[in-house]
C-alpha positions in Angstrom: 19.1 4.9 -38.1 18.0 6.7 -36.5 17.9 10.1 -36.1 16.6 9.8 -33.1 16.3 12.9 -32.8 17.0 11.6 -33.3 15.5 10.7 -31.1 17.1 13.1 -29.2 16.9 12.7 -26.0 17.9 13.9 -23.2 18.0 17.4 -22.6 17.0 19.0 -19.3 14.1 21.2 -20.1 10.7 21.7 -18.6 7.9 19.5 -20.1 6.2 22.4 -21.5 9.4 23.3 -23.6 9.9 19.9 -25.0 9.1 19.3 -28.6 8.8 16.2 -30.6 11.7 14.7 -32.1 12.0 11.8 -34.5 14.1 9.2 -35.8 14.8 9.4 -39.2 15.5 6.4 -41.3 16.7 7.2 -44.9 16.6 4.1 -47.1 18.7 4.0 -50.3 19.8 1.6 -52.7 23.5 1.8 -53.1 23.3 5.6 -53.1 24.3 8.0 -50.4 23.0 11.2 -51.9 19.3 10.5 -51.4 19.5 10.9 -47.6 21.6 13.9 -47.2 21.4 15.0 -43.5 19.0 18.0 -42.9 20.9 21.4 -42.7 21.4 22.7 -39.3 21.6 26.3 -38.2 24.3 27.6 -36.0 23.6 29.7 -32.9 20.1 29.8 -32.5 19.5 26.2 -32.4 22.3 24.6 -30.3 21.1 22.1 -27.6 21.5 23.3 -24.1 23.1 20.1 -22.7 24.4 18.3 -25.9 25.9 21.2 -27.6 24.3 19.8 -30.7 23.1 21.6 -33.8 19.5 21.1 -33.6 18.0 19.4 -36.5 14.9 20.9 -36.1 12.2 18.6 -36.6 13.9 15.9 -35.1 13.4 17.1 -32.6 14.4 19.7 -31.6 17.2 18.3 -30.5 18.9 17.4 -33.4 20.6 14.3 -32.8 19.9 12.4 -35.5 21.0 9.3 -37.1 20.4 8.2 -40.7 20.9 4.9 -41.9 21.7 4.2 -45.4 21.1 0.7 -46.5 23.6 -0.3 -49.1 23.1 -4.0 -50.0 24.0 -6.0 -47.0 25.7 -3.0 -45.4 24.2 -0.3 -43.2 25.8 3.1 -42.6 24.5 4.9 -39.4 25.1 8.7 -39.3 24.9 10.3 -35.9 24.5 14.0 -35.9 25.0 16.5 -33.2 25.9 16.1 -29.5 22.7 14.3 -28.5 23.1 12.2 -31.7 26.4 11.0 -30.6 25.3 10.2 -27.3 22.5 8.2 -28.5 24.7 6.7 -30.9 27.1 5.6 -28.2 24.2 3.9 -26.4 23.1 2.1 -29.6 26.6 0.7 -30.4 27.3 -0.1 -26.7 24.1 -2.5 -27.0 25.1 -3.7 -30.4 28.3 -4.8 -29.2 26.8 -6.7 -26.2 24.4 -8.3 -28.6 27.2 -9.5 -30.7 29.7 -10.6 -28.2 32.0 -7.6 -29.5 34.5 -6.5 -26.8 35.3 -3.0 -26.2 38.6 -3.3 -28.2 36.8 -4.5 -31.2 37.6 -8.2 -30.9 35.0 -11.1 -30.9 35.9 -14.1 -28.7 37.0 -16.9 -30.9 34.3 -19.1 -29.7 31.5 -16.7 -30.6 29.2 -17.9 -27.9 26.5 -15.3 -28.6 26.5 -15.0 -32.4 27.4 -18.6 -33.2 28.5 -18.8 -36.7 26.4 -16.1 -37.8 28.1 -13.4 -39.5 25.0 -11.1 -40.4 26.4 -8.6 -37.8 28.8 -7.5 -40.7 25.9 -5.5 -41.9 26.8 -3.0 -39.1 30.3 -3.9 -38.5 33.4 -4.1 -40.7 36.0 -6.8 -39.7 39.6 -5.8 -40.3 42.4 -8.4 -41.2 43.3 -8.3 -37.6 39.9 -9.4 -36.6 38.8 -5.9 -35.0 35.1 -5.2 -35.6 34.8 -1.7 -36.7 31.4 0.0 -36.7 30.0 1.3 -40.0 29.2 4.7 -38.4 29.9 8.2 -38.8 29.7 10.6 -35.8 29.1 14.4 -36.7 29.1 17.6 -34.8 29.8 21.1 -35.8 31.0 22.6 -32.4 31.6 21.7 -28.9 29.9 24.9 -27.5 26.9 24.5 -25.4 23.9 27.0 -26.2 20.4 26.8 -24.9 17.8 26.1 -27.6 14.9 25.1 -25.4 13.0 28.2 -26.2 13.5 28.1 -29.9 12.9 24.5 -30.3 9.3 24.8 -32.0 11.0 26.8 -34.6 13.8 24.3 -35.1 11.4 21.5 -35.3 9.2 22.9 -37.8 12.0 24.5 -40.1 13.7 21.0 -40.2 10.4 19.2 -40.6 9.6 21.3 -43.7 13.0 21.2 -45.1 13.5 17.3 -44.9 9.9 16.2 -45.4 10.4 15.4 -49.1 13.7 13.9 -48.4 13.1 11.5 -45.5 11.5 8.1 -46.3 10.5 7.2 -42.7 10.9 9.2 -39.5 10.0 7.5 -36.1 8.6 10.0 -33.8 9.5 10.5 -30.3 9.2 13.4 -27.7 11.0 13.8 -24.5 8.1 14.3 -22.3 6.7 10.8 -23.1 10.2 9.1 -22.5 10.7 10.9 -19.2 7.4 9.8 -18.0 8.1 6.0 -19.0 11.3 6.3 -17.1 9.7 7.7 -13.9 6.7 5.3 -14.0 8.2 2.1 -15.4 11.7 2.3 -14.0 11.0 4.3 -10.9 13.7 6.9 -11.8 12.8 10.1 -10.0 15.2 12.1 -12.1 16.1 10.3 -15.4 19.5 11.1 -16.9 20.7 10.9 -20.3 22.0 7.6 -19.9 18.6 6.3 -18.8 16.9 7.9 -21.9 19.6 7.1 -24.3 19.4 3.2 -23.3 15.8 3.1 -23.8 16.2 4.5 -27.2 18.9 2.2 -27.7 16.5 -0.8 -27.1 14.1 0.6 -29.7 16.6 1.4 -32.3 18.0 -2.3 -31.7 14.8 -3.9 -32.2 14.3 -2.0 -35.5 17.7 -3.1 -36.6 17.8 -6.6 -35.3 16.6 -8.0 -38.7 19.8 -6.7 -40.4 22.2 -7.8 -37.6 20.6 -11.3 -36.9 19.5 -14.2 -39.2 15.8 -15.4 -38.6 13.0 -16.8 -40.7 10.6 -14.2 -40.0 12.9 -10.9 -40.0 11.4 -7.6 -41.4 14.0 -5.9 -43.6 14.3 -2.0 -43.2 12.9 -1.4 -46.7 9.7 -3.2 -45.7 9.0 -0.6 -43.1 8.4 1.9 -45.8 6.5 -0.5 -47.8 4.1 -1.4 -45.0 3.9 1.7 -43.1 3.8 4.7 -45.5 0.6 4.8 -47.4 1.4 8.2 -48.8 4.9 9.9 -49.2 4.2 12.7 -46.7 2.5 10.3 -44.2 5.7 8.8 -43.0 5.9 9.3 -39.3 5.4 6.2 -37.5 4.5 6.1 -33.5 7.0 3.8 -31.7 5.8 1.8 -28.6 8.1 -0.5 -26.7 7.3 -3.2 -24.3 8.0 -4.4 -21.5 9.9 -1.6 -19.8 10.8 -3.2 -16.3 13.2 -1.9 -13.9 16.0 -4.5 -12.8 14.9 -3.9 -9.3 11.2 -5.2 -9.9 11.9 -7.8 -12.5 9.2 -10.1 -12.5 10.0 -13.8 -11.7 6.9 -14.7 -13.9 7.7 -13.3 -17.4 5.1 -11.4 -19.3 3.4 -13.5 -22.0 3.3 -12.4 -25.7 -0.5 -11.5 -25.3 0.3 -9.1 -22.4 3.3 -7.4 -24.1 1.2 -7.1 -27.3 -1.6 -5.5 -25.6 0.8 -3.2 -23.7 1.7 -1.7 -27.1 -1.6 -0.3 -27.6 -1.7 1.6 -24.3 -0.8 5.3 -24.5 1.4 5.0 -21.4 4.1 3.0 -23.5 4.3 5.4 -26.4 7.2 7.5 -27.3 5.0 10.2 -28.3 2.2 11.7 -26.2 -1.0 11.3 -28.2 -3.9 8.9 -27.9 -4.4 6.5 -30.6 -8.1 5.9 -29.4 -8.8 9.3 -30.8 -7.5 8.4 -34.1 -7.4 5.6 -36.7 -4.6 3.3 -37.5 -3.5 2.8 -41.1 -0.8 0.1 -40.4 1.0 -1.8 -37.6 4.3 -3.3 -37.7 5.1 -5.6 -34.7 8.9 -6.5 -34.0 9.1 -9.4 -31.7 12.3 -10.6 -30.0 13.0 -13.7 -27.9 10.9 -16.5 -27.0 8.2 -15.8 -29.2 6.2 -18.4 -31.6 3.9 -17.5 -34.5 1.0 -19.1 -32.9 1.1 -16.8 -29.8 1.5 -13.8 -32.0 -1.5 -14.7 -34.0 -3.8 -15.3 -31.0 -2.5 -12.1 -29.5 -3.2 -9.8 -32.7 -6.6 -11.7 -33.1 -7.7 -10.6 -29.7 -6.4 -6.9 -30.4 -8.7 -6.9 -33.5 -11.8 -7.4 -31.6 -11.2 -4.4 -29.3 -13.5 -1.6 -30.4 -11.0 1.0 -29.0 -8.5 0.1 -31.7 -9.9 1.5 -35.0 -8.4 1.2 -38.5 -9.2 3.4 -41.4 -11.8 1.7 -43.8 -9.7 1.9 -46.8 -6.8 -0.2 -45.5 -6.9 -4.0 -44.5 -6.6 -4.4 -40.8 -3.4 -6.3 -41.4 -0.4 -6.5 -39.0 3.1 -6.9 -40.4 4.9 -9.1 -38.0 8.8 -9.8 -37.6 10.1 -12.3 -35.1 13.7 -12.4 -34.1 14.7 -15.3 -31.7 17.7 -13.3 -30.3 16.3 -12.4 -26.8 16.6 -8.7 -25.8 19.9 -7.8 -24.4 20.4 -5.3 -21.5 23.5 -3.4 -20.4 24.8 -4.9 -17.2 24.3 -2.8 -14.3 21.5 -0.7 -16.1 18.1 0.1 -15.1 16.3 -2.4 -17.6 15.6 -5.9 -16.5 16.5 -8.8 -18.6 13.4 -10.2 -20.2 12.8 -13.4 -22.2 10.8 -11.5 -24.9 9.9 -8.1 -26.1 8.1 -6.2 -28.8 8.6 -2.9 -30.7 5.6 -1.6 -32.4 5.7 0.8 -35.2 2.2 2.1 -36.2 1.1 4.8 -38.6 -1.8 6.4 -36.9 -3.8 9.6 -37.5 -3.5 10.4 -33.8 0.1 11.4 -34.4 -1.4 14.7 -35.7 -2.0 15.8 -32.0 1.9 15.9 -31.7 2.0 18.2 -34.9 -0.8 20.4 -33.5 1.0 21.0 -30.3 4.3 21.8 -31.9 2.4 24.3 -34.4 0.6 26.0 -31.5 4.1 26.6 -29.8 5.3 27.8 -32.9 2.4 30.3 -33.4 2.8 31.7 -30.1 6.2 32.8 -30.5 6.1 33.7 -34.3 2.9 35.9 -33.7 5.3 38.1 -31.8 8.2 37.5 -34.2 10.2 36.5 -31.2 13.8 35.2 -31.6 13.3 35.6 -35.4 16.0 38.2 -35.8 18.7 35.5 -34.7 17.7 33.4 -37.7 17.7 36.3 -40.0 21.0 37.3 -38.9 22.3 33.6 -39.9 21.0 34.1 -43.3 17.5 33.1 -43.3 14.6 35.0 -44.6 11.4 35.6 -42.6 9.3 34.0 -45.2 10.9 30.8 -44.8 9.1 30.6 -41.4 5.7 31.2 -42.9 6.4 28.6 -45.7 7.5 26.0 -43.1 4.4 26.6 -41.0 2.1 26.4 -44.0 3.7 23.0 -44.8 3.0 21.7 -41.5 -0.6 23.0 -41.7 -0.9 21.0 -44.8 0.7 17.9 -43.2 -2.1 18.2 -40.6 -4.8 18.5 -43.0 -3.3 15.5 -44.7 -3.7 13.3 -41.6 -7.1 14.6 -41.3 -8.0 13.5 -44.7 -6.5 10.0 -44.7 -8.6 9.4 -41.4 -11.9 10.3 -43.1 -14.3 7.3 -43.9 -14.3 6.6 -47.6 -17.7 5.0 -47.2 -19.7 8.2 -47.1 -18.0 9.5 -50.2 -18.9 6.3 -52.1 -22.5 6.5 -50.7 -23.1 10.1 -52.2 -21.8 8.6 -55.5 -23.9 5.8 -55.5 -27.0 8.1 -55.2 -26.0 10.1 -58.3 -26.6 6.9 -60.4 
C-alpha cells in the first residue's frame, strides 16, 4: 500500500542527502483508474542502490506501493527497485502471518489462520491450493544511477504531480528510520533488509484489518475518513512501537500504556519532526496482539491529560482505535524481537510541515543555481514545471499553517462586531 516510498527505504546516502518519502495509499471503489501510479522520469532520478525510478515525492526514492481496494480484494503495486524490495519484505511477512509456505501452499491444518479466509483479500487461491499474492511489481530498467543529489527535485516534482490524485500518503524518511535501527536495534550499519523489515511491520499493521477478522478492525477507507480533514492535508505521520532487538528482548512485556506513550515520542516516528511544536488534527491507533479496550481507554485518557500533546481547537480530541488480536509476527532470525503486543499510530499533525520545509529548503538551494535542471529539460520537461511544483509545495506549507491556527481568535473578533 504503500508506496512506501514508498517508503523507500534503503538507500545508502548521507543523512543530509536524505529526503522524505511516503507511502501512498490509493483507495478506490472498484476502479483502478483513480490511483494511477505517479509518472517517473528517466535518467535524472534513478536510485543509487535500487536502480529505481524515483517517484519523487515519495521519496525520493521511489519505491512505491499503491493499494487499490476493490470490494474484498486489495491489489498492491510496488514500483521501482526499492519498491520491489520493500514489497518483498511485506509479502515475506504476510506469508509468515498467514502460514503460507514459500511454494504458496498453506498447511491443511491452518494452525495460524484457523478457518479464517480473510487473507483472500491479499491472496488469490488457485484450484491447486496455491496462494498467489494479488500484487504487481514494476520497474523500468535494471540500471543503477545515483539520485542522491537530485532527490529534492524528485520529491517536490512528484508530490506536486500526485497531490490531487492521492487520498492518503504516509510519510517516512530515511534518516529517522536509520536512527531507529541504530538506537533501538543496536545496528551500527543498518542494511536494506533491516530497514525494509521494519517498514514491513508498519505496512502489515495498516493492512491487518483487511487480512484478519476482528471486532474492532479499522478498514482502509476509514483512514481517509478519520485522518484527512481537507483533501490536501493527507500526509499522516507514522509511529510504531515497540521496536526491540531480539538480543535485548524484555522478559517483561511492555504494557498497553507504555507502547501507547512511546508513540508520542519523536524518537519513534518515521519522520523527523517534533509534534510538540505542532497540533494534532486526528490520531488513529492500530493495536495488535494481547490488547483489550479497557487498557486502551485508560492509556488514551492518560495521553489526553498531557499538556505537551495539543489538538487543534476545531476538532474533537478523539482517537480512532483499531484492535486486531493477531499478535505481531517477526521473521525468524531477524533483528526484531517477538512481542505480545504492538501499536502503529497514524496521526495527522501540523508538525509534518517541518519535513516539507526542510525538503523545500534543499530544493531552493539547488534551483537558485538551476543546478541539474538541464538533465530534466533534456528529458522533455520544462523549467516552468519546477517553479510550479515549488509554488504548490509552498501553498501546502501554508495550508498546514492555517489549519493549525486557533479558530477562537477569529470567533472573538466576530463577536465584537455584533
